[in-house]
C-alpha positions as CSV (number, residue, x, y, z in Angstrom):
1,M,121.3,96.0,150.1
2,M,119.6,98.2,153.0
3,Y,117.4,101.2,151.6
4,K,117.6,103.6,154.4
5,N,115.3,106.7,154.0
6,Y,114.3,104.8,150.5
7,V,110.8,104.4,149.5
8,M,109.7,102.1,146.7
9,V,106.9,102.7,144.7
10,K,104.8,99.8,143.0
11,Y,102.8,101.4,139.8
12,E,101.0,98.9,138.1
13,E,98.8,99.0,134.7
14,K,96.6,96.5,133.4
15,G,95.2,97.0,129.6
16,E,95.0,94.9,126.6
17,W,97.1,94.3,123.7
18,K,95.8,93.3,120.4
19,T,98.0,91.5,118.4
20,G,95.9,90.4,114.7
21,E,92.0,89.2,115.6
22,E,93.6,88.0,119.0
23,T,93.7,90.0,122.1
24,E,96.0,89.6,125.1
25,S,96.0,90.5,129.0
26,I,98.5,92.5,129.9
27,S,100.0,93.5,133.5
28,I,102.7,95.9,133.6
29,M,104.7,96.5,136.9
30,V,107.1,98.7,137.4
31,F,108.9,99.3,140.7
32,I,110.6,103.3,141.7
33,I,113.1,103.3,144.5
34,L,112.8,107.2,145.5
35,K,115.5,108.5,148.0
36,L,113.0,110.5,151.0
37,N,115.2,113.4,152.5
38,V,113.4,112.4,156.1
39,N,115.1,115.1,157.6
40,K,113.7,117.6,155.3
41,I,109.8,116.6,155.5
42,M,110.4,116.6,159.3
43,S,112.1,120.1,159.6
44,N,109.1,122.0,157.4
45,K,106.3,120.6,159.0
46,F,105.0,122.9,162.1
47,P,104.1,122.4,164.3
48,K,105.9,119.8,166.3
49,I,105.4,118.2,169.0
50,Y,107.9,116.4,171.4
51,D,107.7,114.3,174.8
52,A,103.9,113.7,173.9
53,K,104.5,110.7,171.7
54,Y,104.1,108.0,174.9
55,Y,100.2,110.1,175.1
56,F,99.4,109.6,171.4
57,D,100.4,106.4,171.0
58,D,99.2,104.1,174.3
59,D,95.4,104.0,174.9
60,L,95.3,103.2,178.1
61,Y,97.7,106.1,179.0
62,K,95.5,108.4,176.7
63,L,92.6,107.2,178.7
64,E,94.6,107.8,181.9
65,V,95.5,111.5,180.7
66,E,91.8,112.3,179.9
67,S,90.2,111.0,183.4
68,K,93.0,113.3,184.8
69,G,91.9,116.5,182.9
70,C,95.9,117.5,182.0
71,L,98.4,117.0,180.0
72,L,102.0,118.8,181.6
73,N,104.9,120.0,179.8
74,I,104.3,118.8,176.6
75,I,107.4,120.5,174.4
76,V,105.8,122.3,171.3
77,E,107.9,123.8,168.1
78,F,106.4,126.5,166.3
79,S,107.2,127.5,162.2
80,T,109.9,130.2,164.1
81,N,111.4,127.3,165.5
82,I,111.1,128.8,168.9
83,K,110.2,125.7,171.3
84,Y,107.2,126.7,174.1
85,K,106.1,124.4,177.3
86,I,102.9,123.8,177.3
87,S,100.2,122.3,179.9
88,F,96.7,121.6,178.8
89,Y,94.2,121.0,181.7
90,D,90.3,120.6,181.7
91,I,88.6,123.4,184.0
92,S,87.6,121.1,186.7
93,R,91.3,119.7,187.1
94,F,92.9,123.0,186.9
95,S,90.6,124.3,189.9
96,Q,91.4,121.1,191.8
97,D,95.0,121.7,191.4
98,V,95.0,125.8,192.5
99,A,93.0,125.1,195.6
100,E,95.9,122.8,196.6
101,E,98.6,124.9,195.7
102,L,97.0,127.6,197.0
103,Q,96.9,125.7,200.8
104,Q,100.6,125.4,200.4
105,S,101.5,128.9,199.1
106,S,100.0,132.0,199.0
107,F,99.6,132.2,195.2
108,F,99.9,130.1,191.9
109,Y,101.5,130.9,189.1
110,E,102.2,128.6,186.0
111,E,103.1,129.7,182.4
112,N,101.8,128.6,179.1
113,I,98.7,127.2,180.4
114,I,95.6,126.0,178.6
115,F,92.2,125.5,178.8
116,L,90.5,122.8,177.1
117,T,86.6,121.0,177.4
118,R,88.1,118.1,177.6
119,I,91.8,116.5,177.5
120,T,91.4,114.1,174.0
121,K,94.2,113.8,171.6
122,D,92.2,115.2,169.0
123,N,91.0,118.7,171.3
124,I,95.1,119.1,171.7
125,I,96.6,118.7,168.5
126,R,93.5,120.8,166.9
127,T,94.4,123.3,169.1
128,I,97.7,123.6,168.7
129,N,97.4,123.6,164.9
130,E,95.3,126.7,165.6
131,L,97.8,128.3,167.7
132,E,100.2,127.9,164.9
133,N,97.4,129.0,162.1
134,K,96.3,132.2,164.2
135,G,99.8,133.1,165.3
136,I,98.1,132.9,169.1
137,Y,101.6,131.2,170.3
138,C,103.6,134.3,169.9
139,R,101.9,135.0,173.4
140,L,103.0,132.1,175.1
141,K,106.5,132.5,177.3
142,D,109.4,130.7,175.2
143,N,111.4,128.3,177.0
144,E,115.3,128.1,176.6
145,I,115.2,124.1,175.9
């Protein structure tokens, strides 16, 4: 039988059982099957990060992003259930992109840019959590996605 959205928990306890003058070791093992409401668990955890799973799971891609100095257009949903498209830059990469854009156009404009000292998974997650905890994300422009 398949148990989709279920988890099996193993509970084991060891002890001693005395019968008269003899002591026997006993082991009790119980398996409990719990139904998980995965949608409820996931929907209550904010902020949610979309479109960055590949970045977070692939070490080679993480190294590439960190060396480039930017992670662009990831979708983040905060506790207000509004999604924002955010780009993360380090100063060096951003300066290069702006200089290149200004050679082709008379202005540079991009919404929801966050600057970090280094583009790393830890820095990005820490920053997104801080945006949520301090309510700073309200200053971002929301995207209709």
